[in-house]
C-alpha positions in Angstrom: -5.9 13.3 -26.1 -6.7 13.0 -30.3 -6.9 10.0 -31.0 -3.5 8.5 -33.1 -3.4 5.0 -35.4 -0.3 4.4 -33.1 0.4 0.6 -34.5 0.2 2.3 -38.0 2.8 4.8 -37.0 5.0 2.1 -35.6 4.9 0.1 -38.6 6.0 3.3 -40.4 9.1 3.7 -38.3 9.9 0.2 -38.9 9.9 0.2 -42.3 13.7 0.9 -43.0 15.3 -1.1 -40.9 16.9 -4.8 -41.4 15.1 -7.6 -40.8 17.3 -8.5 -38.0 16.6 -5.4 -36.0 12.8 -5.2 -36.8 12.5 -8.5 -35.9 14.1 -7.9 -32.3 12.3 -4.1 -31.7 9.0 -6.2 -32.6 9.5 -8.7 -30.1 11.1 -6.7 -27.3 8.3 -4.2 -27.5 5.7 -6.4 -27.9 4.8 -5.2 -31.2 3.6 -8.4 -32.9 2.0 -10.0 -30.1 1.0 -8.2 -26.7 3.9 -9.6 -24.7 7.3 -8.3 -24.5 10.3 -10.6 -24.8 13.5 -10.2 -22.9 16.8 -9.9 -24.4 17.9 -13.2 -23.0 15.0 -15.3 -24.5 15.5 -13.3 -28.0 18.9 -14.2 -27.7 18.1 -17.6 -27.4 16.1 -18.3 -29.7 17.6 -16.6 -32.2 21.5 -17.7 -31.1 23.4 -15.4 -30.0 24.3 -13.3 -26.7 21.8 -11.0 -24.8 24.2 -8.4 -25.4 24.1 -8.7 -29.3 20.6 -8.5 -29.0 20.7 -5.2 -27.0 23.1 -3.9 -29.3 21.1 -4.3 -32.3 17.9 -3.0 -30.8 20.2 0.0 -29.3 21.4 0.1 -33.7 17.9 0.2 -34.6 16.2 2.6 -32.4 18.9 5.3 -33.4 19.0 4.4 -37.2 14.5 5.2 -36.2 15.6 8.9 -34.9 15.7 11.1 -37.5 11.7 9.7 -38.8 10.7 10.5 -36.2 10.5 14.3 -36.9 7.2 13.3 -39.0 5.5 12.6 -35.7 6.8 15.9 -33.8 3.2 16.6 -32.7 2.6 13.4 -31.2 5.5 13.9 -28.7 4.3 17.5 -28.7 1.3 16.1 -26.7 3.1 13.6 -25.0 5.3 16.2 -23.5 2.2 18.8 -22.8 0.3 15.4 -21.1 3.7 15.0 -19.1 3.3 18.6 -17.7 0.1 18.5 -16.3 1.5 15.7 -14.1 4.5 17.6 -12.4 6.6 15.8 -15.2 6.8 12.6 -14.1 4.1 9.7 -14.5 3.7 5.9 -13.3 4.4 3.8 -15.7 1.3 1.8 -16.5 -0.5 4.8 -15.6 0.8 6.6 -18.1 0.5 3.9 -20.7 -2.9 3.9 -20.3 -3.4 7.4 -20.7 -2.0 8.1 -23.6 -2.6 4.6 -25.7 -4.9 2.3 -23.8 -4.9 -0.3 -26.2 -1.8 0.3 -27.8 0.5 0.4 -24.7 3.3 -1.2 -25.9 3.2 1.3 -29.1 3.5 3.9 -27.0 5.9 2.4 -24.9 8.1 1.8 -28.1 7.4 6.0 -28.9 8.7 6.9 -26.1 11.9 5.0 -26.5 12.6 7.0 -29.1 12.9 10.7 -28.3 14.2 13.3 -26.0 13.6 14.5 -22.8 11.5 11.0 -22.2 13.5 9.1 -19.6 12.6 5.9 -17.9 13.2 4.7 -14.3 13.5 1.2 -13.2 11.2 -0.1 -10.4 13.2 -0.5 -7.4 12.4 -1.4 -3.3 10.6 2.1 -3.2 9.8 2.8 -7.0 7.2 1.8 -9.3 8.3 2.0 -12.6 8.0 5.4 -13.7 9.1 8.0 -16.7 10.1 11.6 -16.7 10.9 14.4 -19.0 13.1 15.6 -16.7 15.4 14.7 -13.9 14.4 17.8 -11.5 10.5 16.1 -11.4 11.8 13.1 -9.9 14.1 15.0 -7.1 11.3 16.8 -6.6 8.6 14.1 -6.3 11.0 11.8 -4.0 10.9 15.0 -1.4 7.4 15.3 -1.8 7.1 11.7 -1.1 9.5 11.5 2.0 7.7 14.4 3.5 4.4 12.8 3.1 5.6 9.5 4.5 7.2 11.5 7.5 3.7 13.0 8.3 1.6 9.9 7.9 4.0 8.2 10.3 3.5 10.7 12.7 0.2 11.1 12.6 0.0 6.9 12.5 -3.6 6.8 10.8 -4.5 7.4 7.0 -5.6 10.3 5.4 -7.6 12.0 3.0 -5.9 13.9 -0.3 -6.8 17.1 1.6 -5.4 16.2 4.7 -1.9 15.8 3.5 0.3 18.8 3.8 3.1 19.1 1.3 5.0 22.3 2.2 6.3 21.9 -1.6 3.1 24.2 -3.0 2.1 20.9 -5.5 -1.1 20.9 -7.8 -3.2 18.3 -6.6 -2.9 16.7 -9.8 1.2 16.7 -9.5 1.0 15.3 -6.0 -1.5 12.7 -6.4 1.0 11.6 -9.5 4.0 11.7 -7.5 2.6 9.5 -5.0 1.4 6.9 -7.4 4.8 6.2 -8.2 5.6 5.4 -4.5 5.6 2.0 -2.9 5.9 2.8 0.4 2.8 5.0 0.2 -0.2 4.0 -1.2 -4.3 4.7 -1.7 -6.9 2.2 -0.2 -10.4 1.7 -1.7 -11.8 4.9 0.5 -9.4 6.9 -1.3 -7.2 7.5 1.9 -3.6 7.6 2.1 -1.4 5.7 4.4 1.9 3.6 4.7 2.0 0.7 2.6 2.4 -2.0 5.3 -0.3 -0.7 7.1 -3.6 -3.0 7.8 -6.1 0.2 6.5 -4.1 0.2 3.1 -2.7 -2.9 2.6 -5.3 -6.0 4.3 -3.3 -8.8 4.0 -5.0 -11.7 5.3 -8.5 -12.4 7.5 -6.7 -11.0 10.6 -6.2 -7.5 9.0 -9.7 -8.2 7.5 -11.2 -8.3 11.2 -9.2 -5.5 12.4 -10.5 -3.2 9.6 -14.2 -4.4 10.7 -13.3 -3.3 14.6 -11.7 0.0 13.0 -14.9 0.8 11.1 -17.4 -0.5 13.9 -15.6 0.6 17.1 -17.2 -1.4 19.5 -16.3 -4.9 21.1 -17.4 -7.7 18.6 -18.5 -11.4 18.6 -16.8 -13.5 16.4 -19.4 -14.8 14.1 -19.9 -11.4 14.0 -16.6 -10.4 12.4 -17.1 -13.3 10.4 -20.3 -12.0 8.5 -18.8 -8.9 7.8 -15.8 -9.8 6.6 -17.8 -12.3 4.8 -15.9 -15.1 5.6 -17.7 -18.5 6.5 -15.2 -20.1 8.5 -15.9 -19.0 11.5 -13.1 -21.1 13.4 -10.9 -19.8 11.1 -11.6 -16.5 11.9 -12.1 -16.9 15.5 -8.6 -18.6 15.4 -6.7 -15.6 13.8 -8.6 -13.3 16.5 -6.9 -15.7 19.6 -3.1 -15.5 18.4 -2.9 -11.8 17.0 -2.3 -9.6 20.2 -4.1 -6.6 18.6 -7.5 -8.6 19.4 -8.3 -8.4 23.7 -10.9 -11.5 24.8 -13.5 -9.4 26.7 -16.2 -11.5 26.6 -17.4 -15.6 25.6 -16.4 -15.3 22.0 -16.7 -11.2 22.0 -13.1 -9.5 21.1 -11.7 -5.7 21.0 -8.7 -4.1 20.4 -6.1 -3.6 22.5 -5.0 -0.2 20.9 -8.6 1.1 23.0 -6.9 0.4 26.5 -7.8 -2.9 26.3 -5.8 -5.7 29.2 -4.8 -9.2 28.1 -5.4 -12.0 30.0 -8.2 -13.6 32.1 -10.1 -11.7 35.1 -7.6 -12.2 37.3 -4.8 -10.2 35.4 -7.1 -7.3 34.9 -7.7 -6.7 38.3 -3.8 -7.0 38.9 -3.2 -4.4 36.2 -6.1 -2.2 37.7 -4.6 -2.1 40.9 -0.2 -2.0 39.8 -1.9 1.2 37.6 -3.6 2.4 40.5 -0.7 2.5 43.3 -2.7 2.3 45.9 -5.3 -0.1 47.7 -9.1 0.3 45.9 -12.0 -0.3 47.2 -14.6 -3.4 45.8 -16.9 -0.7 44.0 -14.1 0.9 42.3 -12.3 -2.3 41.1 -15.8 -3.9 39.7 -16.4 -0.5 37.8 -12.8 -0.6 36.1 -13.0 -4.4 35.5 -16.3 -4.1 33.7 -14.7 -1.7 31.7 -12.1 -3.9 30.4 -14.6 -7.4 30.8 -18.3 -8.3 29.6 -18.6 -11.0 33.3 -21.0 -11.1 35.5 -20.2 -9.1 39.0 -19.7 -12.5 40.8 -17.2 -13.6 38.6 -14.9 -10.3 39.0 -15.7 -10.7 43.3 -14.5 -14.5 43.0 -11.4 -13.8 41.8 -11.2 -11.2 44.2 -11.5 -13.3 47.5 -8.2 -15.2 45.9 -5.6 -14.9 49.0 -2.9 -16.6 46.9 -2.8 -13.0 44.7 -5.0 -10.4 46.7 -4.6 -8.7 49.7 -8.0 -6.6 52.2 -7.2 -4.5 54.2 -9.2 -3.8 57.1 -11.1 -1.1 55.5 -12.4 -2.8 52.6 -9.5 -2.2 50.5 -8.1 -4.6 48.3 -4.3 -4.0 46.7 -1.6 -6.5 44.8 -0.1 -9.3 47.4 3.2 -9.2 47.3 5.3 -12.5 46.4 
């Protein structure tokens, strides 16, 4: 986009305002200092209500209106930029793209002209700007469709893997998704639900979970700590113990429960195997199944299997669960 001196343009637009109007607008939009001030803080400083500050600001902005004709080319470039992004853009992204270091000046200019419209941040969306309300409606439809697809798939997807039947251009879809709080993109460029650890990991346990997902095999907790670059071995171990996503399968070795591992001691694993089989099993079959679940010696399995309080052995050498 062509370079303009937005600071000078804003100064020219403000030149005919009253001192009070100019001061309020400068402070509200951060045109004097980088930090924007609230209606309430300015009102308190000037000894009037926040509503009075809002009224003065509004009158000042309206009086600037006729002077914006001189800068019609700039506003047309803004509109052109919006259209490339589907008519809608997340606020912080838009201000960076249009103004860079003069972000506050761009924010001020957008408040002066139609068709620029701002939507405040809420539970589902970040603050955003649009040039027509239909773009916002379309964005919400697209986001809902992608959200439902991700929820059904249950895993992060690349941009190409997203299926949006609204026939949106890729740049438009990306722009729409950036406004959503429910869908986010991780460092690998994959999209997913914002509460998924693969997308928005929280704390050591989520970082550990991502390590297991990447390596795809059981790991000793010291190896996990090393991979997540956390030197507090005991902290990592404690997090793995407390979280049901992780199953202890050997001495300090963990695996993910979603891989089909059963929780509990060797005895509990044998019980689960026999209950799932719904019929007596011979020693070799039980050994084979338990060793898929636990990294233990065969004698450990046989010792647990010989416990007559939990298991019965029939005349054919097959084992079943003792009913209590």
